[in-house]
C-alpha positions as CSV (number, residue, x, y, z in Angstrom):
1,G,68.4,142.9,11.3
2,P,65.5,140.9,12.9
3,M,66.1,137.2,13.7
4,I,63.5,134.5,13.3
5,Q,63.8,131.3,15.3
6,Q,61.7,128.1,14.5
7,M,60.9,125.7,17.4
8,Q,59.0,122.4,17.7
9,S,57.2,121.2,20.8
10,H,54.9,118.3,21.8
11,C,51.2,119.0,21.4
12,D,49.4,118.0,24.6
13,A,46.0,118.2,22.8
14,C,46.6,115.5,20.3
15,G,49.5,113.6,21.9
16,G,51.7,114.3,18.9
17,Q,49.4,112.4,16.5
18,G,48.4,115.5,14.5
19,K,44.8,115.0,15.1
20,S,42.5,114.9,18.1
21,F,39.0,113.5,18.9
22,R,36.2,114.2,21.3
23,T,34.3,111.3,22.7
24,K,30.7,111.3,24.0
25,S,28.6,108.8,25.9
26,E,25.5,107.4,24.4
27,K,23.0,104.9,25.6
28,E,21.6,102.3,23.2
29,P,19.1,99.7,24.3
30,L,19.9,96.1,23.4
31,E,17.2,93.4,23.2
32,V,18.4,90.0,24.3
33,L,16.4,87.0,23.1
34,I,16.6,84.0,25.4
35,Q,15.6,81.0,23.3
36,K,13.7,78.0,24.8
37,G,16.1,75.5,26.4
38,T,19.1,78.0,26.6
39,P,21.7,76.3,28.7
40,D,23.2,77.8,31.8
41,G,26.4,79.8,31.0
42,H,25.4,80.4,27.4
43,K,27.0,83.5,25.8
44,I,25.0,85.9,23.6
45,P,27.4,88.3,21.8
46,F,26.5,91.6,20.2
47,R,29.2,92.3,17.6
48,E,30.9,95.7,17.7
49,M,28.5,97.2,20.2
50,A,31.0,98.0,22.9
51,D,33.1,101.2,23.3
52,E,34.5,102.7,20.2
53,H,38.1,104.1,20.0
54,P,39.8,105.7,17.0
55,D,42.9,103.6,17.2
56,A,41.3,100.2,18.1
57,D,38.6,97.9,16.8
58,T,35.2,98.2,18.4
59,G,34.7,95.5,21.0
60,D,31.7,93.2,21.6
61,V,29.1,93.2,24.3
62,I,28.6,89.7,25.7
63,F,25.6,88.6,27.8
64,I,26.1,85.4,29.8
65,V,22.9,83.5,30.8
66,K,22.9,82.6,34.5
67,Q,20.2,80.1,35.6
68,T,18.5,80.8,38.9
69,E,17.6,78.0,41.2
70,H,14.0,76.7,41.3
71,A,12.1,75.8,44.4
72,E,11.2,72.3,43.2
73,F,12.9,71.5,39.9
74,K,16.6,70.9,39.3
75,R,18.0,70.9,35.8
76,R,20.8,68.9,34.1
77,G,21.0,69.5,30.4
78,A,17.5,69.0,29.0
79,D,16.3,66.8,31.9
80,L,14.4,68.0,35.0
81,F,14.7,66.3,38.4
82,L,11.9,66.5,41.1
83,E,12.3,65.3,44.6
84,R,9.3,63.9,46.4
85,S,8.6,61.6,49.4
86,I,6.3,58.6,49.3
87,S,5.1,56.2,51.9
88,L,5.9,52.6,52.1
89,S,2.4,51.7,51.0
90,E,2.8,54.0,48.0
91,A,6.1,52.3,47.1
92,L,4.4,48.9,47.2
93,C,0.9,49.6,46.0
94,G,1.3,52.6,43.7
95,F,1.4,56.4,44.0
96,E,-0.2,59.4,42.4
97,L,1.6,62.8,42.5
98,E,0.3,66.2,41.7
99,V,2.9,68.2,39.8
100,S,2.8,71.9,38.8
101,H,5.0,72.2,35.7
102,L,7.2,75.2,34.9
103,D,4.7,76.3,32.2
104,G,1.8,76.2,34.6
105,R,0.3,72.9,33.4
106,K,-1.1,70.5,36.1
107,L,0.2,66.9,35.8
108,L,-1.1,63.9,37.6
109,V,1.9,61.5,37.6
110,K,1.0,57.9,38.4
111,S,2.9,54.6,38.7
112,S,1.8,51.7,36.6
113,P,-0.4,49.0,38.1
114,G,1.6,46.3,39.9
115,E,4.8,48.4,39.8
116,I,7.0,48.6,42.9
117,V,9.3,51.5,43.7
118,R,12.7,50.5,45.0
119,P,15.1,52.8,46.9
120,M,17.7,54.5,44.7
121,A,21.1,52.8,44.5
122,R,23.5,53.9,47.3
123,G,26.2,56.3,46.2
124,F,24.5,57.2,42.9
125,D,23.7,60.9,42.4
126,P,21.9,61.7,39.1
127,M,23.1,65.3,39.2
128,D,26.8,64.3,39.2
129,D,28.9,65.4,36.1
130,T,29.4,62.0,34.4
131,E,31.1,63.5,31.4
132,N,34.4,63.9,33.1
133,K,33.9,61.1,35.6
134,M,35.7,57.8,34.8
135,D,34.6,54.6,36.5
136,W,36.7,51.5,36.3
137,D,36.2,47.7,36.4
138,V,38.9,45.9,38.4
139,I,40.3,42.6,36.9
140,E,42.9,41.1,39.1
141,D,45.8,38.8,38.0
142,S,45.4,40.0,34.4
143,D,47.1,42.0,31.7
144,C,46.6,43.0,28.1
145,P,50.2,42.9,26.6
146,D,48.9,43.2,23.0
147,I,47.4,46.6,23.6
148,D,50.0,49.4,22.9
149,T,51.3,51.3,25.9
150,V,51.0,55.1,25.6
151,A,52.3,56.3,29.0
152,Q,53.7,54.9,32.2
153,A,54.2,56.1,35.8
154,D,56.5,54.9,38.5
155,I,53.8,54.9,41.1
156,T,51.1,52.4,42.1
157,D,48.6,54.5,44.1
158,V,45.3,53.7,42.2
159,D,43.5,56.9,43.2
160,T,46.4,59.0,41.9
161,L,46.5,57.0,38.6
162,K,42.8,57.5,38.1
163,K,43.1,61.2,38.6
164,A,45.9,61.3,36.1
165,C,43.6,59.7,33.5
166,E,40.9,62.3,34.1
167,T,43.2,65.3,34.1
168,Q,46.9,65.1,33.1
169,L,46.6,62.6,30.3
170,K,43.2,63.9,29.0
171,R,44.7,67.4,28.6
172,K,47.4,65.8,26.4
173,G,44.7,64.2,24.2
174,I,45.2,60.7,25.6
175,D,42.0,58.7,26.2
176,V,43.0,55.9,28.5
177,G,41.0,52.7,28.1
178,V,42.9,50.7,30.7
179,F,45.8,51.0,33.0
180,V,47.7,48.0,34.4
181,V,49.4,48.1,37.9
182,D,52.1,45.8,39.2
183,S,54.3,46.0,42.2
184,C,56.4,49.0,41.1
185,K,54.8,50.8,38.2
186,A,51.7,51.4,36.1
187,T,51.2,51.4,32.3
188,F,48.4,53.3,30.5
189,K,46.9,51.9,27.3
190,T,44.3,53.1,24.8
191,G,41.7,51.1,23.0
192,S,38.0,50.3,23.0
193,R,36.6,48.3,25.9
194,E,35.9,45.4,23.5
195,E,39.5,45.3,22.2
196,I,40.9,45.5,25.7
197,L,38.8,42.6,27.1
198,A,39.5,40.5,24.0
199,A,43.3,41.0,24.6
200,K,43.0,40.1,28.3
201,K,45.4,37.4,29.5
202,P,46.2,35.9,32.9
203,H,49.2,37.4,34.6
204,R,49.8,36.9,38.3
205,G,50.6,40.1,40.3
206,R,49.1,42.5,37.8
207,T,45.7,44.2,38.0
208,M,43.8,45.7,35.1
209,Y,41.6,48.8,35.6
210,V,39.2,48.9,32.6
211,L,37.2,52.0,31.8
212,Q,33.5,51.4,32.1
213,D,31.2,52.4,29.2
214,Q,29.1,55.2,30.6
215,R,26.7,55.0,27.7
216,A,25.9,51.3,28.4
217,F,22.7,50.4,30.2
218,N,23.2,50.2,33.9
219,P,20.3,48.9,36.0
220,M,21.7,50.6,39.1
221,R,21.0,54.0,37.6
222,I,17.4,53.5,36.6
223,M,14.9,56.0,38.0
224,K,11.2,56.6,37.6
225,A,10.6,59.3,35.0
226,V,7.9,61.0,32.9
227,K,9.1,60.7,29.3
228,G,9.2,64.0,27.3
229,E,8.3,66.3,30.2
230,G,11.8,67.8,30.7
231,M,13.1,71.1,29.2
232,P,13.1,71.8,25.5
233,T,16.5,71.3,23.9
234,Y,18.4,74.4,22.8
235,K,18.9,73.6,19.2
236,N,15.6,71.8,18.7
237,P,12.9,73.2,21.0
238,F,10.4,70.6,19.7
239,C,12.6,67.9,21.3
240,H,12.3,67.6,25.1
241,G,14.2,65.9,27.8
242,N,12.6,63.8,30.6
243,M,11.4,64.6,34.0
244,F,12.9,62.3,36.6
245,L,11.4,61.6,40.1
246,S,13.9,61.3,42.9
247,L,11.6,59.4,45.3
248,T,12.4,59.0,49.0
249,I,10.5,56.2,50.7
250,E,9.5,57.1,54.2
251,F,9.3,54.1,56.5
252,P,7.1,54.3,59.7
253,T,9.2,54.8,62.8
254,T,7.1,52.4,64.9
255,L,4.2,50.1,64.4
256,D,1.9,48.9,67.1
257,P,1.2,45.1,67.3
258,E,-2.2,45.4,65.7
259,T,-0.8,47.3,62.7
260,Q,2.0,44.7,62.3
261,K,-0.7,42.0,62.5
262,A,-2.7,43.9,59.8
263,I,0.4,44.2,57.6
264,R,0.8,40.4,57.7
265,Q,-2.8,40.4,56.3
266,I,-1.7,42.8,53.4
267,A,-2.7,46.0,55.1
268,L,-0.3,49.0,54.9
269,P,-0.2,52.6,56.2
270,P,-2.1,55.2,54.1
271,P,-0.4,57.1,51.2
272,L,1.5,60.4,51.7
273,N,0.3,61.9,48.5
274,V,-3.4,62.5,47.8
275,P,-3.8,64.8,44.8
276,S,-6.5,67.5,44.9
277,I,-6.9,67.3,41.1
278,K,-8.9,64.6,39.4
279,E,-8.0,62.4,36.5
280,D,-11.1,63.2,34.5
281,D,-10.5,67.0,34.8
282,P,-10.0,68.4,31.2
283,N,-7.3,70.7,32.5
284,V,-5.2,67.9,34.0
285,E,-2.7,65.9,32.1
286,V,-2.2,62.3,33.2
287,H,1.2,60.7,32.8
288,M,2.5,57.3,33.7
289,V,6.1,57.0,34.9
290,T,8.6,54.7,33.2
291,D,12.1,53.5,33.9
292,I,14.9,55.6,32.3
293,D,18.6,55.9,32.8
294,P,19.4,59.6,33.5
295,V,22.9,59.3,32.2
296,Q,21.7,57.9,28.9
297,S,19.0,60.5,28.8
298,Y,21.5,63.3,29.3
299,N,23.8,62.0,26.6
300,A,20.9,61.6,24.1
301,N,20.1,65.3,24.2
302,K,23.7,66.6,24.7
303,V,24.1,67.5,21.0
304,N,21.0,69.7,21.0
305,M,22.1,71.4,24.2
306,Q,25.5,72.6,23.1
307,A,25.6,76.3,23.2
308,G,27.4,78.7,20.9
309,G,30.0,81.4,21.8
310,E,32.9,79.0,22.0
311,A,35.3,81.7,20.9
312,Y,34.6,83.5,24.2
313,D,35.2,80.5,26.4
314,D,38.0,80.7,28.9
315,D,40.8,78.2,29.2
316,D,39.9,76.3,32.3
317,D,42.6,73.7,32.4
318,E,42.8,72.2,35.8
319,G,46.2,73.0,37.3
320,G,48.0,72.7,34.0
321,G,51.5,71.5,33.6
322,R,53.0,70.1,36.8
323,G,51.4,69.1,40.0
324,G,48.6,66.9,38.5
325,M,50.0,63.9,40.4
326,G,51.6,65.5,43.4
327,G,54.8,66.3,41.6
328,Q,55.1,62.9,39.9
329,G,54.4,63.1,36.2
330,V,53.2,60.5,33.7
331,Q,55.7,59.9,30.9
332,C,54.3,59.4,27.4
333,H,55.8,56.8,25.2
334,Q,57.5,58.1,22.0
335,Q,57.0,56.1,18.9
């Protein structure tokens, strides 16, 4: 009689899943709101707005804010920095600067009567990242034996030890307050600056490197600034940073004898900046500069400038693991 044979084969249409789907492409506009004071690199996620797949969760669309450079202003946190040149006479006798702000306002920025502008401290860059930078005070022939040691290294190169505090030890969660170097090794200790200095004792042949307090007032960092004329802060747009003036004093290349004689009689070259706007103009805002520490200003607004989207941040550990000290690691003490 007839013979019936039953066979099974793999379905190419559904991949053996028993069901198949058809996909289609659709365009959906997304409106991205950039809030006032949004920091550079801020991530704005749109949940479950990426490609859909039957066997996977819908992904997110993430916009990353990239800040473009401005022709005049530079930004650090909520603070703005403006570079201008002034003459020697303006530095000694006062200056008036015409500033067109980012929002179109006209500002007439003036120095206070009797105020003198001094050159900026050599080696200080207000745009430097001071959060991860560690500066140290050197105290020779001293040690702090009462402060617990948390790590040690069999090297004495100071630059390498400083780098270890900023990278290798910080990644391990160790905040070094001081490291002590002798002829053959270095020991790392934690503690507040006040505790470390209180525990300082004389010890010939040893040198203490005590971490400076970046939040403390430092007269070497003081700059001329217009208070409250920086960027709005991200979390509180009614709170603004400051606008700092990076002033370069231009000295005359040569002076003829008559001019030198006039200078001796309190006569100086003319100013470099002569504003076209007038102080009594109702459309002009007049501001007096004041002395502000840019590091303290940045730290004061740091909380309001922290952006969201931390879940999407990448792990940017520097180097990780080995190699942080050229192959020589720092050994942590076990309690």
